[in-house]
One Martini backbone bead per residue (centre of mass of N, CA, C, O) as a GRO file, in nm:
protein
  225
    1MET     BB    1  -0.270   5.608   5.495
    2HIS     BB    2  -0.449   5.716   5.270
    3LYS     BB    3  -0.215   5.794   5.083
    4ALA     BB    4  -0.098   5.509   5.049
    5VAL     BB    5  -0.350   5.382   4.922
    6THR     BB    6  -0.373   5.574   4.682
    7THR     BB    7  -0.095   5.506   4.560
    8SER     BB    8  -0.146   5.205   4.520
    9VAL     BB    9  -0.393   5.232   4.335
   10GLY     BB   10  -0.255   5.399   4.119
   11ALA     BB   11  -0.038   5.190   4.048
   12LEU     BB   12  -0.237   4.965   3.968
   13MET     BB   13  -0.372   5.117   3.734
   14ILE     BB   14  -0.117   5.161   3.568
   15GLY     BB   15  -0.039   4.864   3.545
   16SER     BB   16  -0.301   4.774   3.404
   17THR     BB   17  -0.276   4.957   3.159
   18LEU     BB   18  -0.006   4.846   3.058
   19LEU     BB   19  -0.100   4.552   3.030
   20PHE     BB   20  -0.327   4.606   2.827
   21ALA     BB   21  -0.149   4.732   2.608
   22ALA     BB   22   0.029   4.483   2.568
   23GLN     BB   23  -0.202   4.294   2.484
   24VAL     BB   24  -0.294   4.453   2.238
   25ARG     BB   25  -0.025   4.437   2.087
   26ALA     BB   26  -0.007   4.131   2.077
   27GLU     BB   27  -0.278   4.079   1.935
   28GLY     BB   28  -0.215   4.256   1.691
   29GLY     BB   29   0.030   4.090   1.600
   30GLN     BB   30  -0.122   3.823   1.559
   31ILE     BB   31  -0.318   3.925   1.346
   32ALA     BB   32  -0.104   4.013   1.144
   33ASP     BB   33   0.031   3.737   1.113
   34LYS     BB   34  -0.225   3.593   1.009
   35ALA     BB   35  -0.267   3.773   0.762
   36VAL     BB   36   0.002   3.704   0.626
   37ALA     BB   37  -0.038   3.397   0.617
   38HIS     BB   38  -0.297   3.403   0.449
   39SER     BB   39  -0.177   3.550   0.207
   40HIS     BB   40   0.041   3.338   0.149
   41ASP     BB   41  -0.148   3.097   0.107
   42HIS     BB   42  -0.304   3.223  -0.127
   43ASP     BB   43  -0.064   3.265  -0.317
   44SER     BB   44   0.027   2.968  -0.321
   45ALA     BB   45  -0.237   2.846  -0.431
   46HIS     BB   46  -0.237   3.009  -0.694
   47GLU     BB   47   0.035   2.909  -0.801
   48GLN     BB   48  -0.038   2.604  -0.804
   49SER     BB   49  -0.274   2.635  -1.001
   50GLU     BB   50  -0.107   2.746  -1.238
   51ILE     BB   51   0.086   2.507  -1.261
   52TYR     BB   52  -0.131   2.290  -1.315
   53LYS     BB   53  -0.217   2.448  -1.589
   54GLY     BB   54   0.078   2.556  -1.719
   55TYR     BB   55   0.186   2.821  -1.545
   56PHE     BB   56   0.529   2.917  -1.580
   57ASP     BB   57   0.863   2.950  -1.499
   58ASP     BB   58   1.167   2.833  -1.566
   59GLU     BB   59   1.294   2.894  -1.271
   60GLN     BB   60   1.083   2.690  -1.123
   61VAL     BB   61   1.232   2.455  -1.231
   62GLU     BB   62   1.309   2.120  -1.110
   63ALA     BB   63   1.464   1.862  -1.017
   64ARG     BB   64   1.402   1.499  -1.002
   65GLU     BB   65   1.318   1.205  -0.843
   66LEU     BB   66   1.191   0.885  -0.849
   67SER     BB   67   1.064   0.903  -0.557
   68ASP     BB   68   0.809   1.078  -0.640
   69TRP     BB   69   0.687   0.778  -0.773
   70GLU     BB   70   0.661   0.600  -0.549
   71GLY     BB   71   0.492   0.280  -0.580
   72ASP     BB   72   0.149   0.176  -0.632
   73TRP     BB   73  -0.007   0.153  -0.959
   74GLN     BB   74  -0.301   0.246  -1.146
   75SER     BB   75  -0.494   0.228  -1.407
   76VAL     BB   76  -0.771   0.420  -1.555
   77TYR     BB   77  -0.877   0.272  -1.806
   78PRO     BB   78  -1.067   0.053  -1.683
   79LEU     BB   79  -1.255   0.267  -1.549
   80LEU     BB   80  -1.357   0.392  -1.806
   81MET     BB   81  -1.466   0.125  -1.947
   82SER     BB   82  -1.669   0.054  -1.694
   83GLY     BB   83  -1.795   0.356  -1.590
   84THR     BB   84  -1.668   0.487  -1.329
   85LEU     BB   85  -1.602   0.776  -1.494
   86ASP     BB   86  -1.873   0.907  -1.581
   87PRO     BB   87  -1.902   1.143  -1.372
   88VAL     BB   88  -1.660   1.295  -1.485
   89MET     BB   89  -1.770   1.350  -1.770
   90GLU     BB   90  -2.021   1.504  -1.671
   91HIS     BB   91  -1.868   1.723  -1.519
   92LYS     BB   92  -1.715   1.833  -1.767
   93ALA     BB   93  -1.971   1.906  -1.934
   94GLU     BB   94  -2.074   2.126  -1.727
   95HIS     BB   95  -1.771   2.296  -1.764
   96GLY     BB   96  -1.760   2.258  -2.075
   97GLY     BB   97  -1.745   2.211  -2.452
   98LYS     BB   98  -1.851   1.913  -2.407
   99SER     BB   99  -1.957   1.613  -2.409
  100ALA     BB  100  -1.945   1.323  -2.244
  101GLN     BB  101  -1.879   1.154  -2.497
  102GLU     BB  102  -1.639   1.328  -2.592
  103TYR     BB  103  -1.468   1.295  -2.341
  104ARG     BB  104  -1.449   0.990  -2.348
  105ALA     BB  105  -1.297   0.972  -2.620
  106TYR     BB  106  -1.053   1.139  -2.535
  107TYR     BB  107  -0.971   0.953  -2.285
  108GLU     BB  108  -0.942   0.689  -2.436
  109THR     BB  109  -0.691   0.783  -2.588
  110GLY     BB  110  -0.520   0.878  -2.343
  111TYR     BB  111  -0.544   0.607  -2.145
  112ARG     BB  112  -0.443   0.401  -2.328
  113THR     BB  113  -0.357   0.061  -2.209
  114ASP     BB  114  -0.183  -0.254  -2.103
  115VAL     BB  115  -0.079  -0.113  -1.839
  116ASP     BB  116  -0.231  -0.169  -1.519
  117ARG     BB  117   0.063  -0.169  -1.365
  118ILE     BB  118   0.287   0.009  -1.129
  119THR     BB  119   0.615  -0.019  -0.985
  120ILE     BB  120   0.812   0.177  -0.739
  121SER     BB  121   1.157   0.100  -0.630
  122GLY     BB  122   1.366   0.310  -0.634
  123ASP     BB  123   1.509   0.215  -0.953
  124LEU     BB  124   1.258   0.022  -0.980
  125VAL     BB  125   1.058  -0.073  -1.267
  126THR     BB  126   0.727  -0.219  -1.297
  127PHE     BB  127   0.544  -0.388  -1.556
  128TYR     BB  128   0.192  -0.463  -1.589
  129ALA     BB  129   0.047  -0.724  -1.780
  130GLU     BB  130  -0.121  -0.981  -1.915
  131GLY     BB  131   0.170  -1.123  -2.001
  132GLY     BB  132   0.312  -0.972  -1.759
  133ALA     BB  133   0.644  -0.882  -1.641
  134VAL     BB  134   0.856  -0.589  -1.643
  135ALA     BB  135   1.200  -0.468  -1.579
  136GLY     BB  136   1.383  -0.170  -1.454
  137HIS     BB  137   1.658   0.041  -1.434
  138TYR     BB  138   1.669   0.395  -1.335
  139ALA     BB  139   1.790   0.717  -1.456
  140ALA     BB  140   1.843   1.031  -1.464
  141ASP     BB  141   1.766   1.262  -1.774
  142GLY     BB  142   1.612   1.496  -1.697
  143TYR     BB  143   1.436   1.769  -1.869
  144GLU     BB  144   1.134   1.892  -2.041
  145LEU     BB  145   0.989   2.155  -2.221
  146LEU     BB  146   0.643   2.209  -2.302
  147THR     BB  147   0.434   2.335  -2.569
  148TYR     BB  148   0.108   2.390  -2.625
  149GLU     BB  149  -0.153   2.486  -2.818
  150ALA     BB  150  -0.293   2.652  -2.574
  151GLY     BB  151  -0.006   2.773  -2.419
  152ASN     BB  152   0.067   2.578  -2.232
  153ARG     BB  153   0.265   2.377  -1.999
  154GLY     BB  154   0.526   2.122  -1.959
  155VAL     BB  155   0.688   1.851  -1.774
  156ARG     BB  156   0.949   1.619  -1.847
  157TYR     BB  157   1.054   1.343  -1.668
  158ILE     BB  158   1.360   1.169  -1.720
  159PHE     BB  159   1.435   0.811  -1.773
  160GLU     BB  160   1.700   0.572  -1.790
  161LYS     BB  161   1.802   0.274  -1.875
  162THR     BB  162   2.060   0.058  -1.722
  163GLU     BB  163   1.882  -0.202  -1.653
  164GLY     BB  164   1.728  -0.513  -1.768
  165ASP     BB  165   1.482  -0.587  -1.945
  166ASP     BB  166   1.440  -0.579  -2.281
  167GLU     BB  167   1.124  -0.500  -2.268
  168ALA     BB  168   1.202  -0.262  -2.132
  169PRO     BB  169   1.211   0.055  -2.150
  170GLY     BB  170   1.449   0.302  -2.218
  171PHE     BB  171   1.213   0.515  -2.153
  172ILE     BB  172   1.082   0.752  -1.910
  173GLN     BB  173   0.794   0.986  -1.874
  174PHE     BB  174   0.694   1.241  -1.658
  175SER     BB  175   0.357   1.377  -1.578
  176ASP     BB  176   0.212   1.591  -1.284
  177HIS     BB  177   0.189   1.916  -1.252
  178ARG     BB  178   0.490   1.932  -1.166
  179ILE     BB  179   0.820   2.135  -1.099
  180ALA     BB  180   0.901   1.992  -0.823
  181PRO     BB  181   0.978   1.848  -0.547
  182GLU     BB  182   0.723   1.588  -0.518
  183GLY     BB  183   0.479   1.395  -0.444
  184ALA     BB  184   0.268   1.199  -0.615
  185SER     BB  185  -0.086   1.147  -0.691
  186HIS     BB  186  -0.031   1.147  -1.001
  187TYR     BB  187   0.020   1.025  -1.353
  188HIS     BB  188   0.190   1.055  -1.656
  189LEU     BB  189   0.305   0.805  -1.900
  190TYR     BB  190   0.600   0.762  -2.097
  191TRP     BB  191   0.713   0.506  -2.337
  192GLY     BB  192   1.041   0.402  -2.474
  193ASP     BB  193   1.336   0.411  -2.705
  194GLU     BB  194   1.271   0.725  -2.784
  195ARG     BB  195   1.318   1.021  -2.654
  196ALA     BB  196   1.221   1.230  -2.872
  197ASN     BB  197   0.953   1.092  -2.961
  198LEU     BB  198   0.806   1.113  -2.686
  199LEU     BB  199   0.777   1.431  -2.693
  200LYS     BB  200   0.549   1.410  -2.932
  201GLU     BB  201   0.356   1.287  -2.729
  202VAL     BB  202  -0.005   1.416  -2.678
  203THR     BB  203  -0.254   1.182  -2.690
  204ASN     BB  204  -0.097   0.958  -2.516
  205TRP     BB  205  -0.158   0.928  -2.140
  206PRO     BB  206  -0.103   0.731  -1.922
  207THR     BB  207  -0.280   0.683  -1.608
  208TYR     BB  208  -0.190   0.712  -1.248
  209TYR     BB  209  -0.296   0.563  -0.945
  210PRO     BB  210  -0.331   0.451  -0.655
  211SER     BB  211  -0.404   0.120  -0.563
  212SER     BB  212  -0.562   0.201  -0.288
  213LEU     BB  213  -0.776   0.311  -0.466
  214SER     BB  214  -1.078   0.360  -0.566
  215GLY     BB  215  -1.276   0.445  -0.819
  216GLU     BB  216  -1.441   0.657  -0.659
  217GLN     BB  217  -1.197   0.813  -0.548
  218ILE     BB  218  -1.079   0.894  -0.819
  219ALA     BB  219  -1.323   1.048  -0.922
  220GLY     BB  220  -1.320   1.257  -0.695
  221GLU     BB  221  -1.039   1.376  -0.760
  222MET     BB  222  -1.099   1.465  -1.049
  223MET     BB  223  -1.341   1.664  -0.966
  224ALA     BB  224  -1.149   1.856  -0.785
  225HIS     BB  225  -0.996   1.982  -1.063
   0.00000   0.00000   0.00000
């Protein structure tokens, strides 16, 4: 009887040891998986940061649909002129090589537009200005890679008007620091009737954020980048 009890206890201890070892291996595997996932997330975040700054390879660029910019959008130009974006200019001055006033002058040229609202639904783009609204239907017309003086690059996603109001531009070109299909959080828009000439425009880039955001929320997002 004593021998049977001893054998049972020994078997129990061996079983417990094996179970503990299995748990250690499982936990070790989970830790390793988490470490790999963390490393992957870090690499992905770094890559996205570089793309946002304009550093990427040609083969990373993909075609996009107009649906990436679907929504109701407001121009940030009125926010700059009202002083709502003054904290953004001061923030840039603290981290850049210009004064807040110099940054404000630079963005005043960049943001300037009389189109204070744009809505995009399906292939229909509507431009709202003080004189009223004009609209057009647009189809994808490819994209172009641009290299800037600083050495970084950008992608212009181009759409051509297929029908609509005569006053609606023949071409619109989006730039939003993204180079593959993804919904935009904001964008710069260029428009006109000459596709090639628009590609030469690099000083005036009307910028749009969701109309649902307040001026303070937009300023906060700008300072986060």
